[in-house]
C-alpha atoms as one frame of an Amber mdcrd trajectory, in Angstrom:
protein
  24.595 -78.596   8.781  21.338 -76.738   7.344  21.863 -78.631   3.450  19.212
 -79.858   1.208  18.957 -82.006  -1.623  17.875 -79.956  -4.406  18.980 -82.487
  -7.290  19.627 -85.877  -7.847  20.944 -87.250 -11.410  21.864 -90.707 -12.300
  23.769 -91.364 -16.126  24.973 -94.365 -17.110  27.168 -94.934 -20.583  29.372
 -97.575 -21.949  31.708 -98.789 -24.332  33.064-101.825 -25.446  35.033-103.062
 -22.210  34.180 -99.547 -20.605  31.026 -98.746 -18.306  30.739 -95.484 -16.265
  27.566 -95.009 -14.005  27.394 -91.490 -12.222  24.914 -89.994  -9.708  25.157
 -86.460  -9.079  23.566 -84.610  -6.180  23.061 -81.049  -5.712  22.199 -79.188
  -2.390  22.336 -75.701  -1.177  23.350 -74.379   2.462  20.311 -72.049   2.962
  19.950 -71.989   6.522  21.868 -70.163   9.269  23.992 -72.856   9.978  25.636
 -73.240   6.544  29.060 -74.564   6.847  31.957 -71.864   7.695  35.380 -72.706
   6.938  38.325 -70.916   6.682  40.265 -70.523   3.881  42.707 -68.019   1.938
  41.395 -64.728   0.086  42.775 -63.228  -2.591  40.779 -60.208  -2.042  41.624
 -60.176   1.729  45.021 -61.550   0.933  44.828 -63.960   4.194  42.675 -66.817
   5.616  39.367 -65.492   6.142  36.015 -67.497   7.127  33.940 -68.516   4.196
  30.538 -69.538   3.660  29.551 -72.449   1.771  26.695 -71.617  -0.465  25.995
 -74.578  -2.427  27.433 -77.886  -3.343  27.066 -80.566  -5.874  28.149 -84.048
  -5.342  29.125 -86.169  -8.409  29.809 -89.795  -7.858  31.509 -92.114 -10.499
  32.041 -95.439 -11.016  34.568 -96.748 -14.072  34.839-100.221 -15.067  38.243
-100.933 -16.105  38.908-102.888 -19.424  40.155-105.725 -17.245  38.714-107.108
 -13.760  38.374-104.234 -11.593  36.853-100.698 -11.493  37.677 -97.505  -9.898
  35.207 -95.178  -7.867  35.548 -91.382  -8.268  33.879 -88.611  -6.104  33.897
 -85.170  -7.268  33.151 -82.369  -4.820  32.411 -78.393  -5.905  31.507 -76.030
  -3.588  30.790 -72.869  -4.178  32.262 -70.735  -1.158  31.914 -66.810  -0.060
  34.061 -64.637   2.086  32.321 -63.608   5.172  34.277 -60.080   5.263  35.084
 -58.893   1.156  32.339 -61.023   0.047  34.248 -62.662  -3.061  33.326 -65.941
  -4.045  35.423 -68.938  -5.093  34.616 -72.733  -6.614  36.369 -75.359  -5.189
  36.417 -78.884  -6.697  37.954 -82.053  -4.636  38.593 -85.145  -6.400  38.844
 -88.317  -4.595  39.085 -91.760  -5.689  40.544 -95.332  -5.026  43.892 -94.033
  -6.112  45.577 -91.164  -3.897  47.561 -89.682  -5.940  45.170 -88.938  -8.714
  43.132 -87.088  -5.857  43.369 -83.111  -6.402  41.972 -79.965  -4.715  41.649
 -77.020  -7.056  40.419 -73.454  -6.340  39.006 -71.032  -8.824  40.100 -68.753
  -9.524  43.201 -70.157  -8.144  44.866 -68.370  -5.012  47.070 -65.378  -6.046
  50.763 -66.700  -5.008  52.039 -62.928  -5.674  49.843 -59.756  -6.261  50.682
 -57.544  -8.858  52.124 -54.227  -8.298  49.827 -51.447  -8.232  51.727 -49.318
 -10.227  51.942 -51.577 -13.235  49.754 -49.402 -15.408  52.419 -47.112 -15.617
  54.196 -49.486 -17.882  54.198 -49.185 -21.748  50.702 -51.292 -22.941  52.862
 -54.004 -24.728  54.946 -54.529 -21.369  51.952 -54.479 -18.991  50.395 -57.155
 -20.775  53.008 -59.359 -20.752  53.338 -58.691 -16.604  49.785 -59.590 -16.459
  50.541 -63.204 -18.064  53.800 -63.696 -16.016  51.204 -62.815 -12.870  48.732
 -65.211 -13.980  51.189 -68.165 -14.464  52.040 -67.753 -11.256  48.612 -67.997
  -9.824  48.882 -71.198 -11.698  51.980 -72.568  -9.718  54.146 -72.759 -12.625
  57.875 -71.911 -12.134  59.444 -71.942 -15.535  57.054 -70.317 -17.668  57.187
 -66.966 -15.401  60.936 -66.925 -15.537  60.738 -66.933 -19.486  58.426 -63.832
 -19.212  60.539 -62.148 -16.675  63.575 -62.547 -19.481  60.964 -61.076 -21.593
  60.383 -58.561 -19.512  63.620 -57.286 -18.963  64.848 -57.782 -22.839  61.483
 -55.670 -23.689  62.794 -52.967 -21.301  66.287 -53.076 -22.844  65.250 -52.224
 -26.499  62.813 -49.872 -25.225  65.991 -47.989 -24.082  69.094 -48.510 -26.132
  67.465 -50.564 -29.105  68.264 -53.954 -29.957  71.438 -53.896 -30.150  73.008
 -57.386 -29.892  73.325 -59.792 -27.112  71.637 -59.735 -23.505  75.068 -58.901
 -22.390  75.675 -55.633 -24.777  72.322 -54.449 -24.016  73.150 -54.251 -20.237
  76.531 -52.685 -21.111  74.382 -50.393 -23.024  72.277 -49.492 -20.490  74.967
 -49.088 -18.025  76.793 -46.705 -20.541  73.601 -44.279 -20.501  73.505 -44.303
 -17.064  70.036 -46.243 -16.912  71.346 -48.992 -14.539  74.717 -49.070 -12.117
  77.098 -51.423 -12.481  76.095 -53.678  -9.575  72.266 -53.795 -11.101  73.806
 -54.629 -14.536  75.304 -57.686 -12.310  71.933 -58.688 -10.882  69.880 -58.126
 -13.885  72.471 -60.975 -15.492  71.418 -63.437 -12.983  67.858 -62.850 -13.684
  68.262 -63.125 -17.174  70.265 -66.541 -16.527  67.414 -67.929 -14.460  65.384
 -67.230 -17.468  67.466 -68.650 -20.110  68.122 -71.953 -17.911  64.175 -72.287
 -17.376  63.851 -71.895 -21.742  66.623 -73.652 -22.983  67.709 -76.126 -19.972
  64.358 -77.411 -18.902  65.128 -75.378 -15.144  62.413 -75.049 -12.643  63.741
 -72.463  -9.884  62.119 -72.844  -6.263  59.455 -70.862  -5.066  61.890 -68.023
  -3.293  64.170 -68.033  -6.256  60.962 -67.354  -8.489  59.939 -64.692  -5.921
  63.793 -63.276  -5.847  63.478 -62.818 -10.009  60.429 -61.127  -9.633  61.938
 -58.464  -7.235  64.663 -57.606  -9.566  62.070 -57.485 -12.598  59.772 -55.012
 -10.677  62.599 -52.984  -8.957  64.042 -52.614 -12.463  60.497 -51.748 -14.311
  59.930 -49.057 -11.281  63.148 -47.473 -11.307  62.804 -47.020 -15.000  59.115
 -46.237 -15.755  57.584 -45.243 -12.300  60.159 -42.950 -10.471  61.129 -40.239
 -12.745  57.197 -39.753 -12.959  57.168 -39.568  -9.410  60.068 -37.426  -8.912
  58.544 -34.998 -11.493  55.394 -34.669  -9.769  57.766 -34.340  -6.371  59.374
 -31.427  -7.812  56.315 -29.196  -9.111  53.992 -29.718  -5.724  57.617 -28.739
  -3.554  58.351 -25.058  -2.859  61.356 -23.606  -3.272  64.268 -22.852  -1.159
  63.565 -19.254  -0.232  66.350 -16.712  -1.780  68.582 -15.606   1.293  67.860
 -11.603   1.959  70.534  -8.997   1.008  72.142  -7.521   4.084  71.398  -3.449
   3.555  74.239  -1.431   3.979  74.279   1.325   6.482
């Protein structure tokens, strides 16, 4: 491995009943034999080869108030995708207590990519949609479902006005032909998941979260994107030729 020690820093701090000693080592992978490993790339949307650019190791010993101490090792690494060139930071924390060990990536791995057509949505709705996807990337379950409920409500108000409860708005949407009766039932289920997350602390499973997002994306796409696509197709599609009139002998 082509790592070279670039910096070493030792620091000792202490308070009454608490003592902490830290040693930081910084290293750079500057040779042709630098570490290569496969991790997820948000741009390539799959596991790809990444080269480690640099690494720091922070060692800390924390003296407890009572007898004993805890040893912490925090490793931070900059990794670059060998395909697209995108770089990420990985922070690994290891200590004497296994359940406190963590591995984090910055930016975090994308759990669900935002649809390319989201820019066609109204600005305030697009902002909420972006917040939902950022929350999904942070591995949240409840907050994205609350956001999904908000998106459905915003669309209903945009289409039919603030006419009452969710159920009344859905019926109004159906009455105007924006959605079908079957779609109304599907949206009611998605709204209920958001209500359960907001008011009952419900944490849906990953596949349930994706199901709700599928419903919301399909609704937004049908209302804000498909009509524009159909209008453009109508303009570019040549008209049907008129039948020729038969000439009389």
